C-alpha positions as CSV (number, residue, x, y, z in Angstrom):
1,M,24.3,-0.5,13.3
2,G,26.5,-2.4,15.5
3,D,30.1,-2.9,14.6
4,K,29.6,-6.6,14.6
5,F,27.4,-6.4,11.8
6,L,29.5,-3.8,9.8
7,D,32.5,-6.0,10.3
8,K,30.5,-9.0,8.7
9,V,29.4,-6.8,5.7
10,E,33.0,-5.5,5.2
11,N,34.6,-8.9,5.3
12,N,32.2,-10.6,3.2
13,A,34.2,-10.1,-0.1
14,D,32.1,-12.5,-2.2
15,V,28.8,-10.8,-1.6
16,R,30.2,-7.2,-2.0
17,K,31.8,-8.5,-5.4
18,W,28.6,-10.1,-6.5
19,S,26.7,-6.9,-5.4
20,E,29.0,-4.7,-7.6
21,I,28.8,-6.8,-10.6
22,T,25.1,-7.1,-10.6
23,Q,24.7,-3.4,-10.2
24,L,27.1,-2.6,-13.0
25,K,25.4,-5.2,-15.2
26,K,21.8,-3.9,-14.5
27,G,22.9,-0.2,-14.7
28,D,22.1,0.3,-11.1
29,S,25.3,2.1,-10.3
30,L,25.8,5.8,-10.3
31,A,27.6,6.8,-13.5
32,K,30.7,9.1,-13.3
33,G,29.7,12.6,-14.1
34,Y,26.0,11.8,-13.8
35,K,23.5,14.8,-13.9
36,Y,20.0,14.4,-12.8
37,E,17.3,15.1,-15.0
38,L,13.6,14.0,-15.3
39,W,13.1,11.6,-18.0
40,D,10.1,11.6,-20.3
41,Y,6.9,10.0,-18.9
42,I,7.0,6.3,-18.0
43,H,4.4,3.8,-18.4
44,I,4.2,1.7,-15.3
45,S,1.7,-1.2,-14.5
46,V,0.7,-1.9,-11.0
47,T,-1.1,-5.1,-12.1
48,Q,-1.4,-7.2,-8.6
49,N,-2.4,-10.6,-7.7
50,N,-5.9,-10.8,-6.6
51,H,-5.8,-11.1,-2.9
52,Q,-9.4,-11.9,-2.1
53,E,-8.9,-15.5,-1.4
54,L,-6.1,-14.7,1.1
55,K,-8.3,-12.2,2.8
56,E,-11.1,-14.8,3.1
57,I,-8.8,-17.4,4.6
58,W,-7.6,-14.9,7.0
59,D,-11.0,-14.0,8.0
60,Q,-11.9,-17.6,8.7
61,W,-9.1,-18.2,11.2
62,D,-9.5,-18.1,15.0
63,D,-7.5,-15.8,17.4
64,E,-5.1,-18.4,18.1
65,A,-3.9,-18.9,14.4
66,K,-3.7,-15.2,13.9
67,Q,-1.7,-14.6,17.0
68,L,0.7,-17.3,16.0
69,F,1.0,-15.5,12.6
70,Y,1.6,-12.1,14.1
71,C,4.3,-13.7,16.4
72,N,6.2,-15.6,13.6
73,Y,5.7,-13.1,10.6
74,G,4.4,-9.7,11.9
75,D,1.5,-7.5,10.8
76,L,1.7,-8.4,7.2
77,P,-1.9,-9.5,7.1
78,Y,-2.9,-5.9,7.3
79,L,-1.5,-5.2,3.8
80,L,-4.3,-7.4,2.4
81,I,-6.9,-4.6,3.0
82,I,-4.8,-1.7,1.7
83,K,-6.1,-0.5,-1.6
84,I,-3.6,0.3,-4.3
85,D,-4.2,3.9,-5.6
86,E,-2.9,3.2,-9.1
87,H,-3.0,7.1,-10.1
88,L,-0.8,8.0,-7.0
89,F,1.5,5.0,-7.8
90,R,2.2,6.0,-11.3
91,A,2.6,9.5,-10.4
92,L,5.3,8.5,-7.8
93,A,7.0,6.6,-10.4
94,Q,7.5,9.6,-12.5
95,Y,9.8,11.0,-9.7
96,W,11.9,8.1,-9.0
97,N,15.9,8.9,-9.3
98,P,17.6,5.5,-10.2
99,A,21.2,7.1,-9.9
100,Y,20.4,7.8,-6.1
101,S,17.8,5.3,-5.2
102,C,15.4,7.8,-4.0
103,F,12.4,9.9,-5.1
104,T,13.3,13.5,-6.1
105,F,10.4,15.9,-5.9
106,G,12.1,19.1,-7.2
107,R,14.5,20.0,-4.3
108,V,13.1,17.4,-2.0
109,D,14.9,13.9,-1.9
110,L,13.2,11.1,0.0
111,V,13.5,7.4,0.2
112,P,11.8,4.4,2.2
113,T,14.3,3.2,4.8
114,V,15.3,0.0,6.4
115,E,14.2,1.3,9.9
116,E,10.9,2.4,8.5
117,Y,9.9,-0.9,6.7
118,T,11.2,-2.9,9.9
119,T,8.8,-0.9,12.0
120,L,5.9,-1.6,9.6
121,L,6.7,-5.2,9.5
122,N,6.4,-5.3,13.3
123,C,7.9,-8.8,13.7
124,S,9.4,-9.6,17.0
125,K,11.4,-12.5,15.6
126,V,13.4,-10.4,13.1
127,Q,16.8,-9.7,13.9
128,V,17.9,-6.6,12.3
129,D,21.6,-7.5,12.2
130,K,20.9,-10.6,10.1
131,A,20.3,-9.5,6.6
132,Y,19.5,-11.8,3.9
133,S,22.2,-12.8,1.3
134,R,22.1,-15.4,-1.4
135,A,23.9,-18.5,-0.2
136,A,27.1,-19.9,-2.0
137,Y,25.3,-23.3,-2.2
138,V,21.4,-23.0,-2.9
139,P,19.5,-26.4,-2.6
140,A,17.4,-27.5,-5.4
141,F,14.0,-25.8,-5.5
142,S,12.3,-29.2,-4.9
143,K,14.3,-29.7,-1.7
144,K,13.5,-26.2,-0.4
145,L,9.9,-26.9,-1.1
146,M,9.9,-30.2,0.7
147,N,11.6,-28.6,3.5
148,I,9.0,-25.8,3.7
149,T,5.8,-28.0,3.0
150,R,6.9,-31.2,4.5
151,M,5.4,-32.9,1.4
152,S,7.0,-35.8,-0.6
153,E,9.4,-35.5,-3.3
154,Q,6.9,-36.7,-6.0
155,W,4.2,-34.3,-4.6
156,V,6.5,-31.3,-5.0
157,T,8.1,-32.4,-8.4
158,V,4.9,-32.5,-10.2
159,R,3.9,-29.2,-9.1
160,I,6.9,-27.2,-10.2
161,K,6.2,-25.1,-13.1
162,Q,8.6,-23.1,-15.4
163,K,7.5,-19.3,-15.9
164,G,10.0,-17.6,-18.1
165,E,13.6,-18.0,-16.8
166,C,12.3,-18.9,-13.2
167,K,10.8,-22.1,-11.6
168,C,7.7,-21.6,-9.6
169,I,5.0,-23.1,-7.6
170,P,1.3,-22.3,-8.4
171,W,-0.1,-20.6,-5.6
172,K,-3.4,-22.6,-5.8
173,N,-1.4,-25.5,-4.5
174,L,-0.3,-23.5,-1.3
175,R,-4.0,-22.4,-0.8
176,D,-5.0,-26.1,-0.9
177,L,-2.4,-26.9,1.9
178,T,-3.3,-23.8,3.8
179,L,-7.0,-24.8,3.7
180,T,-6.8,-28.5,4.3
181,H,-3.6,-29.2,6.6
182,L,-4.5,-30.0,10.3
183,D,-1.3,-28.6,11.6
184,I,-1.9,-24.9,12.7
185,K,1.8,-24.0,12.4
186,K,2.1,-25.4,8.9
187,K,-1.0,-23.7,7.9
188,V,0.4,-20.3,9.3
189,N,3.7,-21.1,7.4
190,F,1.8,-21.8,3.9
191,F,-0.1,-18.7,4.5
192,A,3.0,-16.5,5.0
193,L,4.7,-18.0,2.1
194,S,1.7,-16.9,0.0
195,I,1.9,-13.5,1.1
196,Y,5.6,-13.4,0.4
197,G,5.1,-14.7,-3.1
198,L,2.0,-12.9,-4.1
199,M,2.4,-9.4,-2.4
200,L,6.0,-8.8,-1.3
201,F,7.7,-10.3,-4.4
202,P,4.9,-10.7,-7.1
203,R,7.1,-11.5,-9.9
204,A,4.9,-14.1,-11.8
205,L,1.2,-13.4,-11.3
206,G,-0.5,-16.5,-9.4
207,Y,2.9,-18.2,-8.8
208,V,5.4,-18.1,-5.9
209,D,8.9,-17.8,-7.4
210,E,11.8,-20.1,-6.4
211,A,13.9,-17.2,-5.2
212,V,11.2,-16.2,-2.6
213,T,11.3,-19.8,-1.2
214,D,15.1,-19.3,-0.5
215,L,14.6,-16.2,1.7
216,F,11.4,-17.6,3.3
217,D,13.3,-20.9,4.1
218,R,15.6,-18.6,6.4
219,L,13.1,-16.5,8.1
220,D,12.8,-19.0,11.1
221,K,16.4,-18.2,11.8
222,G,15.6,-14.6,12.4
223,V,16.8,-13.2,9.1
224,T,15.2,-9.8,8.3
225,P,13.6,-9.8,4.9
226,V,13.5,-6.0,5.0
227,P,16.7,-5.1,3.0
228,A,15.4,-7.5,0.3
229,I,12.0,-6.1,0.2
230,L,13.6,-2.7,-0.4
231,A,16.1,-3.8,-2.8
232,E,13.5,-5.4,-5.2
233,T,11.3,-2.2,-4.8
234,F,14.3,-0.1,-5.9
235,R,15.3,-2.4,-8.7
236,S,11.8,-2.7,-10.2
237,L,11.5,1.0,-10.3
238,N,14.9,1.3,-11.9
239,A,14.0,-1.3,-14.4
240,C,10.8,0.5,-15.3
241,R,12.8,3.8,-15.7
242,R,15.5,2.3,-17.9
243,T,13.0,1.1,-20.5
244,G,10.2,3.7,-20.0
245,E,7.6,1.1,-19.3
246,G,7.1,-2.1,-17.3
247,R,5.2,-3.8,-14.4
248,F,6.1,-3.0,-10.7
249,I,7.2,-6.2,-8.9
250,G,7.8,-4.9,-5.6
251,C,5.4,-4.3,-2.7
252,A,3.2,-1.6,-3.7
253,Q,1.1,-1.5,-0.6
254,L,4.2,-1.0,1.7
255,L,5.7,1.8,-0.6
256,L,2.2,3.7,-0.6
257,I,1.9,3.5,3.1
258,W,5.3,4.9,3.5
259,F,4.2,7.8,1.1
260,H,1.2,8.6,3.2
261,S,3.2,8.4,6.4
262,H,5.3,11.4,5.3
263,F,2.8,13.6,3.2
264,W,1.3,15.7,4.7
265,K,1.7,17.1,8.1
266,I,0.1,15.1,10.9
267,N,-1.1,16.8,13.9
268,K,-2.6,14.1,16.1
269,G,-2.0,10.4,17.2
270,H,1.7,10.5,17.9
271,Y,1.3,9.2,21.3
272,R,0.0,6.0,20.1
273,A,3.4,4.9,18.8
274,F,4.5,4.6,22.6
275,F,2.1,1.8,23.3
276,G,3.5,-1.7,23.3
277,N,0.8,-3.3,21.2
278,Y,0.6,-0.4,18.7
279,S,0.6,-1.3,14.9
280,P,1.3,1.3,12.3
281,L,0.0,-1.0,9.5
282,K,-3.1,-1.6,11.3
283,E,-3.8,2.0,12.0
284,I,-3.2,2.9,8.3
285,A,-5.2,0.2,7.0
286,A,-8.1,1.6,8.9
287,T,-7.5,5.0,7.7
288,P,-9.8,6.1,4.8
289,R,-8.2,8.0,1.9
290,R,-9.3,9.7,-1.3
291,D,-9.0,7.8,-4.5
292,D,-10.4,10.3,-6.8
293,I,-7.4,12.3,-7.5
294,S,-6.2,11.8,-11.0
295,E,-2.6,10.9,-12.0
296,E,-2.3,14.2,-13.6
297,N,-3.1,16.3,-10.5
298,W,-0.8,14.0,-8.4
299,I,2.0,14.7,-10.7
300,V,1.6,18.4,-10.3
301,L,1.3,18.1,-6.4
302,L,4.5,16.0,-6.2
303,R,6.3,18.5,-8.5
304,N,5.6,21.5,-6.4
305,L,6.4,19.9,-3.0
306,Q,8.5,22.0,-0.6
307,G,10.5,20.8,2.5
308,E,7.7,22.4,4.8
309,D,5.0,20.1,3.1
310,I,6.9,17.0,4.5
311,E,6.6,15.0,7.7
312,W,10.3,14.0,7.6
313,K,10.0,11.5,10.4
314,A,7.0,9.1,10.2
315,H,5.0,9.8,13.5
316,W,5.0,6.0,14.2
317,W,8.8,5.5,14.0
318,M,10.6,5.6,17.4
319,P,14.2,6.7,16.6
320,N,16.8,4.1,17.3
321,K,19.9,2.9,15.6
322,I,20.0,4.2,12.0
323,L,22.0,2.5,9.2
324,F,23.7,5.5,7.5
325,R,27.1,4.0,6.3
326,C,28.7,0.5,5.8
327,G,32.1,0.8,7.3
328,S,33.6,3.7,5.5
329,F,31.3,3.5,2.5
330,D,28.4,6.0,2.4
331,W,26.7,3.7,-0.2
332,V,25.3,0.5,1.4
333,P,24.5,-2.6,-0.7
334,L,20.9,-3.9,-0.6
335,L,20.9,-7.5,-1.3
336,G,17.6,-8.6,-3.0
337,I,16.4,-12.2,-4.1
338,W,17.0,-11.5,-7.6
339,G,19.9,-8.9,-7.5
340,A,21.5,-6.1,-5.6
341,I,21.4,-2.3,-5.5
342,G,23.1,0.6,-3.9
343,Y,21.3,2.4,-1.0
344,A,22.3,5.9,0.1
345,P,20.9,6.0,3.8
346,L,22.7,9.3,4.4
347,L,19.5,10.7,2.9
348,V,17.5,9.5,6.1
349,L,19.7,11.6,8.5
350,R,17.6,14.6,7.4
């Protein structure tokens, strides 16, 4: 990454301190003298929101609305047709190594990277040197919703709900705005916020969390959501590892797409990545995959993986600048919307 970005990260003492405290509190830091061992089986749920209504809304849109969405928010709609293979996902979770924030398959360590997820997102408005970090002063949830929806304070206030420790807005309210609003730009914004809340950060099923709106409210300034998406993916896997159970609240679709892009060897189609209009997500979404492999068989396959079984560089990723260090630190802090976690991008240099 550019020196300008590294200087910002190193000089931002408040963000770094918050990151370190959060990691220590949640147990997401590498313990001194740590020795890796595979824990007992973890019971992880991949319960997802039902995306059928989102698909139907998208299918009803004309090309103008769809192109506006692609321009502002990238290729996210292709995630709506990615089927979650729960057997594979639960098997993957067994090999998550929380100490190093990576998957450890025997002697093979591999992890999704900022660069890979940025390529998959494929949004021209994302600026990779503008990572999201929680603001020192966060406006009230009602104010953020008013800014995003352009609805009255009264309309917003009566729709805010409390779900556990978090304030949320029911997705059905955003759905109604998406279906009825006459301004195409606002319809696109409501739809994008719905994808962020229901798919990328699906904490409360059927609701969009307050923290999601804080990130979303800054997307129009070019802020990249990728580090936050990765951070919450890693943190959710860690949380399930610590307790031996839990529901995954990251983006399962992106994680499985990443997996299929590295396993197994791909012998054709590399040339397409050079085309200007090429979309990895579109290609992967259209690729049929087996879903009849049991979780037990996946676990055995992953346990026996060798380096030669892996496509170390996804065929759709064109090498460019790689984030592998934060100043003099090998570990890079990934700042999520609910917390922070360490990221060891030196693993990607392989």
